[in-house]
Structures are given as C-alpha cells and as structure tokens.
C-alpha positions as CSV (number, residue, x, y, z in Angstrom):
1,M,-0.2,0.0,-0.1
2,T,1.1,3.5,-1.2
3,N,2.0,5.3,2.2
4,P,0.0,8.8,1.7
5,N,2.1,12.0,1.2
6,Y,0.7,14.1,4.3
7,K,2.6,16.8,5.3
8,K,1.1,18.0,8.1
9,I,-1.6,16.0,10.7
10,L,-3.6,16.6,13.8
11,I,-3.8,13.6,16.3
12,I,-6.6,14.0,18.6
13,R,-6.7,12.3,22.0
14,I,-8.8,14.1,25.0
15,G,-9.5,13.1,28.4
16,A,-7.7,10.2,30.5
17,I,-3.8,10.9,31.1
18,G,-2.8,7.3,30.7
19,D,-4.7,7.2,27.2
20,V,-2.6,10.2,25.9
21,V,0.7,8.2,27.5
22,H,0.0,4.8,25.3
23,T,-0.7,7.2,22.2
24,S,3.0,7.6,22.3
25,M,4.0,4.8,20.1
26,A,2.0,5.9,17.5
27,Y,2.9,9.3,16.8
28,H,6.8,8.4,17.5
29,A,6.1,5.5,14.9
30,I,4.9,8.1,12.6
31,K,7.7,10.8,13.2
32,E,10.5,7.8,12.8
33,A,9.5,6.6,9.6
34,N,7.8,10.0,8.1
35,P,10.3,12.8,9.4
36,D,9.5,15.4,7.4
37,T,5.6,15.3,8.6
38,E,4.4,18.0,10.7
39,I,2.8,16.5,13.9
40,H,-0.2,18.7,16.0
41,Y,-1.7,17.2,19.0
42,L,-5.2,17.8,20.4
43,T,-6.0,17.1,24.2
44,T,-7.2,18.1,27.3
45,I,-4.4,17.4,29.6
46,D,-1.6,19.8,30.7
47,K,0.1,20.4,27.1
48,R,3.6,20.8,29.2
49,L,3.6,16.7,29.2
50,L,4.0,16.5,25.5
51,E,5.5,19.6,24.2
52,N,8.9,18.8,25.1
53,D,8.8,16.2,22.7
54,S,10.3,16.4,19.4
55,A,8.3,14.3,17.8
56,I,5.3,17.0,18.0
57,S,5.4,20.4,16.3
58,K,2.3,21.9,18.4
59,V,0.2,21.0,21.4
60,W,-3.6,22.3,21.3
61,N,-5.4,22.3,24.3
62,I,-9.4,22.6,24.5
63,N,-11.7,22.3,27.6
64,Y,-13.1,18.3,28.5
65,K,-16.4,19.9,28.3
66,F,-16.6,21.9,25.5
67,K,-20.0,22.3,23.7
68,P,-19.8,21.4,20.5
69,F,-22.5,24.4,19.1
70,S,-20.6,26.9,21.4
71,K,-19.1,30.1,19.9
72,G,-16.0,29.2,21.7
73,T,-15.9,25.7,19.7
74,F,-16.4,27.1,16.3
75,E,-13.5,29.8,17.0
76,F,-11.1,27.4,17.9
77,A,-12.4,24.9,14.6
78,K,-11.2,28.4,13.0
79,L,-7.9,28.1,14.3
80,L,-7.4,24.6,13.1
81,K,-8.8,25.5,9.9
82,N,-6.0,28.0,9.5
83,E,-3.2,25.2,9.9
84,N,-4.5,23.3,6.8
85,F,-3.9,19.9,8.1
86,D,-3.9,17.0,5.1
87,A,-5.3,15.0,7.5
88,V,-6.5,14.1,11.5
89,I,-6.2,10.7,13.4
90,N,-9.0,10.8,15.9
91,L,-8.1,8.6,18.5
92,Q,-10.9,9.6,20.6
93,P,-14.0,9.7,18.4
94,S,-17.3,11.1,19.4
95,F,-19.7,13.6,18.0
96,K,-17.8,16.5,19.7
97,T,-14.5,15.6,18.4
98,R,-15.8,14.6,14.9
99,F,-17.7,17.8,14.6
100,L,-14.9,19.7,15.5
101,C,-13.0,18.0,12.8
102,F,-16.0,19.0,10.4
103,L,-15.8,22.5,11.1
104,A,-11.8,22.6,11.2
105,G,-12.2,21.5,7.3
106,I,-10.2,18.5,7.7
107,K,-11.7,15.9,5.3
108,K,-9.1,13.2,5.4
109,Q,-9.9,11.6,8.9
110,Y,-8.7,8.0,10.6
111,T,-11.1,7.2,13.2
112,Y,-9.8,4.9,16.0
113,K,-12.3,1.7,16.6
114,K,-11.6,0.0,20.0
115,N,-10.6,-3.4,20.5
116,N,-10.9,-4.9,23.4
117,K,-8.6,-8.1,22.6
118,I,-5.7,-6.3,22.4
119,H,-3.5,-3.3,24.7
120,A,-4.5,0.1,24.1
121,V,-1.3,1.1,22.7
122,S,-1.5,-1.7,19.6
123,N,-5.5,-0.3,19.1
124,Y,-3.7,3.3,18.9
125,W,-0.8,2.3,16.6
126,Q,-3.1,0.2,14.2
127,T,-5.1,3.5,13.7
128,A,-2.2,5.2,13.0
129,K,-1.0,2.7,10.6
130,E,-4.1,3.2,8.5
131,A,-2.7,6.8,7.9
132,F,0.9,5.7,7.8
133,P,1.1,2.1,6.6
134,N,5.2,2.5,6.2
135,I,5.2,2.6,9.9
136,K,6.9,0.2,11.9
137,I,6.1,-1.0,15.9
138,Y,7.7,1.7,18.0
139,P,10.1,-0.3,20.7
140,K,8.3,1.1,23.8
141,L,6.3,4.1,25.1
142,N,8.2,7.5,25.8
143,I,7.5,11.0,27.0
144,T,10.0,13.8,26.9
145,L,10.0,16.7,30.0
146,A,11.7,19.6,30.4
147,E,15.3,19.0,31.4
148,N,14.9,22.0,34.0
149,V,11.9,20.7,35.9
150,C,13.9,17.4,35.8
151,E,16.7,19.0,37.8
152,Q,14.5,20.9,40.2
153,M,12.6,17.8,41.4
154,K,16.1,15.7,41.4
155,K,17.3,18.5,43.6
156,K,14.0,18.1,46.0
157,V,14.4,14.4,46.7
158,E,18.7,13.9,46.1
159,N,18.9,14.4,50.2
160,Y,15.8,11.8,50.5
161,P,17.1,8.3,51.9
162,H,17.1,5.7,49.1
163,P,15.1,3.6,48.2
164,L,12.3,6.4,46.9
165,I,9.1,4.7,46.4
166,I,5.9,6.4,45.4
167,F,2.4,5.5,46.7
168,N,0.0,7.0,44.1
169,A,-2.4,5.7,46.4
170,G,-5.3,8.8,45.1
171,N,-8.2,8.3,42.6
172,I,-10.2,7.4,45.6
173,F,-13.6,9.0,44.4
174,A,-12.9,7.7,40.7
175,K,-16.2,7.0,39.3
176,R,-15.2,3.9,38.3
177,Q,-14.7,1.3,41.1
178,G,-12.1,-1.8,41.3
179,R,-9.2,1.0,40.7
180,T,-8.2,2.0,44.5
181,Y,-6.3,0.2,47.4
182,P,-7.2,0.8,50.4
183,I,-5.8,3.5,52.5
184,E,-5.5,1.6,56.1
185,K,-3.6,-1.4,53.4
186,W,-1.1,1.5,52.0
187,I,-0.3,2.2,55.5
188,E,0.5,-1.6,56.5
189,L,2.7,-1.8,53.2
190,G,4.4,1.9,53.8
191,N,5.3,0.3,57.8
192,K,6.0,-2.8,56.1
193,I,8.7,-1.3,53.7
194,Q,10.5,1.1,56.0
195,Q,10.8,-2.0,58.5
196,K,12.7,-3.7,55.3
197,Y,14.4,-0.8,53.9
198,N,14.3,2.4,55.7
199,G,13.9,4.7,52.5
200,T,11.3,7.4,51.7
201,I,7.8,7.2,51.0
202,I,6.6,9.6,48.5
203,I,2.5,10.4,48.8
204,T,1.0,12.1,45.4
205,G,-2.3,12.6,44.9
206,V,-5.0,15.3,43.8
207,K,-6.6,17.9,46.1
208,E,-9.8,15.7,46.1
209,D,-8.2,12.7,47.8
210,E,-6.0,15.3,50.3
211,N,-7.8,14.5,53.5
212,M,-8.3,10.8,52.7
213,L,-4.2,10.7,52.3
214,K,-3.5,12.5,55.2
215,A,-3.7,9.3,56.9
216,L,-0.5,8.0,55.1
217,E,1.6,10.8,56.5
218,S,1.9,8.3,59.7
219,I,4.1,5.9,57.9
220,P,7.7,6.7,59.1
221,N,10.0,8.5,56.9
222,S,7.1,9.7,54.8
223,I,6.8,12.9,52.3
224,S,3.7,14.3,51.0
225,F,3.4,16.0,47.6
226,V,-0.5,15.9,47.5
227,D,-1.9,18.5,45.3
228,K,1.5,20.4,45.7
229,L,3.1,19.7,42.1
230,T,1.7,20.2,38.3
231,L,1.6,17.2,36.3
232,E,4.8,18.1,34.6
233,E,6.4,18.3,38.0
234,N,5.0,15.1,38.9
235,S,5.8,13.6,36.0
236,A,9.5,15.1,37.0
237,L,9.2,13.6,40.6
238,I,8.3,10.0,39.1
239,K,11.6,10.3,36.9
240,N,13.5,10.9,39.9
241,C,12.1,7.9,42.1
242,D,13.1,4.2,42.4
243,L,9.7,2.7,42.1
244,L,6.3,3.8,41.9
245,I,3.4,1.6,43.3
246,S,0.0,2.3,42.1
247,G,-3.5,1.2,40.7
248,D,-4.6,1.6,36.9
249,S,-3.8,5.5,36.9
250,G,-2.1,8.2,34.6
251,P,1.1,8.0,36.9
252,L,1.5,4.4,36.6
253,H,1.5,4.8,33.1
254,I,3.9,7.8,32.9
255,A,6.2,6.0,35.3
256,N,6.4,3.3,32.5
257,A,7.0,5.4,29.7
258,L,10.0,6.9,31.4
259,G,11.5,3.8,32.0
260,R,10.8,3.4,35.8
261,K,10.0,0.2,37.7
262,T,6.2,0.3,38.7
263,I,3.9,-2.4,40.7
264,G,0.6,-1.7,39.2
265,L,-2.3,-3.1,41.5
266,F,-5.4,-4.3,39.4
267,G,-9.2,-5.2,40.3
268,S,-11.9,-4.5,37.8
269,M,-9.6,-3.6,34.8
270,P,-8.6,-5.7,32.2
271,T,-4.6,-5.4,32.0
272,K,-4.4,-6.7,28.4
273,R,-6.1,-3.9,27.7
274,T,-5.1,-1.5,30.2
275,G,-2.0,-2.9,31.9
276,T,1.5,-1.6,31.8
277,Y,2.9,-2.2,28.6
278,S,6.5,-3.0,29.7
279,N,9.2,-2.9,32.5
280,G,6.0,-3.1,35.0
281,E,5.3,-5.7,37.7
282,I,1.3,-6.3,37.7
283,I,-0.3,-7.8,40.9
284,I,-3.8,-8.8,39.9
285,S,-6.8,-9.8,42.3
286,K,-7.4,-13.4,42.6
287,K,-11.3,-13.0,42.7
288,K,-13.3,-14.9,40.5
289,C,-14.8,-11.9,38.7
290,V,-11.7,-10.0,38.0
291,P,-11.6,-8.1,35.5
292,C,-15.0,-7.4,35.1
293,N,-14.3,-4.0,33.5
294,K,-17.5,-2.3,35.2
295,R,-17.7,1.2,36.4
296,R,-20.0,0.2,39.6
297,C,-19.2,-3.3,41.5
298,K,-22.1,-5.2,42.1
299,Y,-20.5,-6.6,45.6
300,L,-21.1,-3.0,46.8
301,R,-24.2,-2.2,48.6
302,F,-23.8,1.4,48.8
303,S,-22.9,4.1,46.3
304,N,-20.1,5.6,48.9
305,D,-18.4,2.3,49.3
306,L,-14.8,3.2,48.4
307,Y,-13.1,0.0,48.2
308,A,-14.2,-3.0,45.8
309,P,-13.8,-6.7,47.4
310,C,-11.1,-7.5,44.5
311,M,-8.7,-4.5,45.7
312,K,-9.1,-5.8,49.3
313,M,-8.0,-9.0,48.5
314,I,-4.7,-7.9,47.4
315,T,-2.5,-8.7,50.2
316,T,0.5,-6.3,51.3
317,D,3.0,-9.8,51.4
318,E,2.0,-10.0,47.8
319,I,3.2,-6.4,47.0
320,M,6.1,-7.0,49.2
321,E,7.7,-9.6,47.3
322,R,7.3,-7.7,43.8
323,I,8.9,-4.6,45.4
324,S,11.8,-7.0,46.7
325,L,12.0,-8.4,43.0
326,Q,11.8,-4.6,41.5
327,L,14.7,-3.3,43.8
328,A,16.9,-6.2,43.6
329,Q,17.0,-6.0,39.7
330,G,19.4,-2.4,40.2
331,E,18.6,0.4,37.8
332,K,17.4,0.0,34.5
C-alpha cells in the first residue's frame, strides 16, 4: 500500500492522562518513518507533558467539557482550519471531536475503533498505520520532560534516603470502582517497607483525595506531595524515583513511559488492555469476577463504598514480594 504524502497531520486524544501516554508509540512511529511530517496534537491534559517531545510540533489544548455548538468551539475550529491539516488521526472518536474536525475542514479522517482484545497502545498504533502504512512498531512508550523541571525535582529529593518509593494512592473517589487500594492497606504496606528498607515513601495524589491521604503521613519517613505539583512536576518526580506503586492510573503509565520500575495493582480493569505496556510488575486480584471492567461493583452495597472486594483481596505480602524483585534488579 502506498504511503500518503501527508505533510501536516492532527492527532486527537482528549481525556485520561494514561490514554494520552499510550498514544506515544503511535506518533513516534509516524515521526520515525516520516521525519518531514509535521505532527500537531489536540488534548485536554496539561500540554507541558507533550510539548517537549521533538516528535510533536505543536500541542493544542481544549476544555474537556467543550460544547460542540458554542461560539468558542467555532472560534477554535477556525484556528485549526487555518493550519490546513492534510489529515486527522482521531483517537477519541465522539460526536464532539468529529464535528470539530468537520468545522476545521479536515477532509481525510482516520478514526480509532476500540478493540478490547489487544492493548490500547497497539490499538492506537493500528489506527496510525491506517494513515501511514510504512510505520513500524516503535519499541516502547516514551515521553520527554523539560530538563530544568527534572533537575528541580531531582534537587528536591536528592537528600532523601533511598529507595524512593512513590505511593500513588489517590483516585479514591473515581467514578470507576475497582481501581483503588484501601488506605489502611497502604499504611500497612508503608510500615513493612520502612521496616525492611528504611527509605522514603513519597505520597502523591490530587486535591480531592487530600484529606483521605493525610493518614499515609503516619508512615515513618514519608513525604507528601499531594496537590503540591503540576502534572509536569509530578512526572519529573516520578522520573527521579526508584519505584512507583499505583492502581490503574495516569502516573502508573507515565512511570512506564519514563522507564521507571512500577507495580500496578489491578482489580476490575483488564490488564491485557490497560496494564503497563512494558517493564512493569502487575498484581492482579484473585477474585473470580476479575476483570469485570465495570464502573460499578455489584458487591458494593452502598454508593459511597470506596473499595471493591477485588482490590481488598490483594495482600501487602504479595506487594512486598514484588518490591523485593524490582529493587533487586538494580537500575534500568
């Protein structure tokens, strides 16, 4: 199949941080095979996570809740139209994004079709291959952070005792249940880690979880960065850690893309679809209904219950075994 002569394209992926990270193999594969193609990226997350990447010429931000028929959308579409894109690779197909592409006058559109049988990374790459048949599978996920921000975060943690282990324990009030590990188990795990390694536990999370995560500060030699960092700074913090432990979340996939060691705790989410793509340990709940991939857990009696049984079943001893394996491997 002949490769189209696209000189300028737009990639769209709005929404979750992890999903945006998972698209990195697609746009790097395009740029590697087609170095003269100018790639623009439209997203709703902080553009600083992408704008230092040499594969991307420009990052466009739009509000996640943008209304398709609003004045602002029409004005934004006009800006896109002035770019004269040859094609769009729409990795977030919805009426809103399709309508935006129509308003922007981008006639050639390649639309993502979800395939639950393969990993999201491969799924995004397949969509990119429809537009650029000459691309090859890029070897790994990859994101590029600003060097000065990485250096600043390095200085913040350089005097902390190693190992530096990040507890990404947030996302407690997420709409999708079966992703969050119980706070009391995080505390139990932290105490076991400190008894064995006597390093530093770094706690991360968003403002919404701040009051709940406060309890983790009882862990010896723990430092909280909850609601204190931008997405870019938090990513730079991850780059300087020895290990990150997290449920299925954006920071878990950022760590994966940065080549850091990770342990992912998975309950309801299908690991073949959304698990770490490479160099990550995954602990899967042994509950028979896993993975259900449902937003609401049928075993939770009340709507305000926080922790699904599948996540409760993961023991701290299991996690400690994986920590020992990961830290024993040395630096990657």
